[in-house]
N, C-alpha and C positions, 0 to 999 in steps of 0.2 A: 594477459596480451592484452591490449587494446581492441576493441571491436574495427575489423577490418571493412572499408568498403566494399558494395555490393560487388561490384565488377573490379577486380583490377587486372590494368594492362592488357596485354592480347587476350580475346576472349574467345573460346568458340561452342559451340551448342551441339550438344550430344543429344543427339534422337535414339534413344533407347527400345528398343522393340514395339514399335507403332506399327503392327502388322495389318494384312487385309481385316483379320479376322475383329479387328478394334471395332469395326464398323460392318461387323456380320452379326446375324440374331446367332448363328450358330458358334459356342466359341470352342478353341481345341484343348479340352485336358485341364484345364487350368478354372479353379473358380475365378470371379471378377466380384470385385465391392459394387454394390448399387452406386448407379452415377458414373460408372467407368468409361462408357462412350462421351458424354457430357465433358471429361477431363483431357479427354484424348482428343476433341474436338474443341477443346480449349487449347491444346498444344498446338494446334494448327497454326493459330494465331501468334504464338513464339515463332514458330518456323518462318512464318511471313514476317513476321521484324526482322528477324536476320537477314530474312534474303533482301529485304530493302535497305541493309546499311553493309552487306556485302560481308556481314560476319560467317568467318569458315565455319559448315555444318557436317557434323559427322552422322550418318545414318547408319546405326546398328542395327543388324538383324539376326536373330536367333534361329538357324537351321539345321535341322539333324539330317541325317542318310536316313535313307527308303528302308534301308534294314535294320534301322535302330543302335548300330555297332557304337554307335556314338555318345549314348545316354550317360552310359559312366552312373554316377550315383543317383542321377535326377528324377529317377521313377520309385525309390526308397521311399518317399514322402505323400505327400497328399496328392499329386501331381502324377496323370497320366501321360499317353502319348502325345505330344504336343509341339506344334513348329517344325515338322517333316517336311523334305521339300517337296513331296507329290502332293502336298494337303492347299487347297487354293488362299487357305488363311496367312498362309506363311506369307506370301510375297508381300511387298511395299503394298500398300493401300494405292487407289489413283487419287487419293486426297494428298500425297507427298510426291508422286512416282515423275512430277516435274523439275525433275533438278536441275542445277544449274553444270554447267560442265567442267565448275569449280567446286562444287561439292564434290565429299567423299563417300565413303560405302564400308563399313567395316563385317562382313562376316562373324558369328562367333560360335563355339559349341557348346559354351558352358554361361553361368549365370554373368558374370563380372565381363564387361567390354574390353578388359585389360586379358585376360584370362586367355594365354593361346594365339593369340589376334596380333598385327602390327600396330595395335591404337597406340601405343607410347612411342614408338618410330615417327608417328605420323604427327602427333603433337608436340614431338621435340621439333621437328621441321615446322612446325605452324610457329614454334614459339610461345605456345600457349600458358597461359598464368592461372589464366579462371576458367571454369568448364561450367555450363548452365546445363543441367539434366531435367528432361522431360520424357513424357513416355511410362513403362510399365515393368516389372510389377514393384509397386513402391517398397513391397517389403523383399524381393526376390533381386531382380536384375539390377533396379535401382540403386538399392542399397548397396550389392555388393560393390558394383562398380562406384559409387560415391565412395566407399570404403577405400578400395585400392587408388582411386583419386588423390583421395588423403593423405594414402601414406607415400604416394611418390609428392605430394609437396604440393599438390594444386590447389589452389584455392575452390571450393565446390559449392554450388549452387544449385538448391534442386526446387523444381516452381509446385507448391506443394498442392495447388488445383491444376495442375498440369502435366499430375500422374498419378496412375492407379493403383490400387493394391487388389489382393487376394480378398482382403476383408477390409470391413472402417477400423477396425481395431488393431488388423495388423499395420493398415495404409499409417493411420496417427504413430502408433510403438515407431515404425520406420522413421517418421520425419521427426521425432522427440530424439529418434536415436543419432540423428542425422547431424539435427541442431546441436547434441550434445559433443560433437564433435570439433565443428568450427561454428561458433557465435554468427548467426545472422545470416546462416545456410539455407533455411528454408524462406521464401519469398513466393509472394503471391503472384497470379500471370500479368494482372495491369500492371503491377508495380516493374517488372521484370523488362516488358515492353517498353514503359518511360526509360527506365534503364537502359537500353539498348539504345533506343535513339537518343539519348543525351549521349552517347558516345559519338555519333554521327556530328551531333552537332558542336562537342567540343573538338574533333577534327578540324 
């Protein structure tokens, strides 16, 4: 197959699990790679660019009930209790809470933003063709969402320096795995911002 353009047709920005803990000194039961906060700060630039051109933006938030009933197998590995509804780090951060009325919000109980949510219904309504992914964690929720988006036949683009993983090694390995699925999937922040503004100029 020939390499596809970076952004194809109707494009939607998926902001995956950029929650208050990303900008707090205390983390929530999940290891983070060095530079994680800086990557989330870069992600804010992508959100600003999307808003500037009225690109549909979906804010995805992992959130668990305070009685821990909906974690399933998530606590069987390296992760501790995280994203519980009674933790201040679970909320959407002040840095992105100025949502426009036309922004969308999708809570989730599992890693993939598609699993057990109405995201697919929403994307169909938006007639989405390309998904831009930013946020965390590269090797967990971003990767799982990318794979499900790929299997739903979306063009998926992950902004490599606007996502952050549980370790540098896991981050890089997941970016490589996503690039394997769709050639040209991994793009950097400045390049995707330029592509977003180009959409407005072409309109």
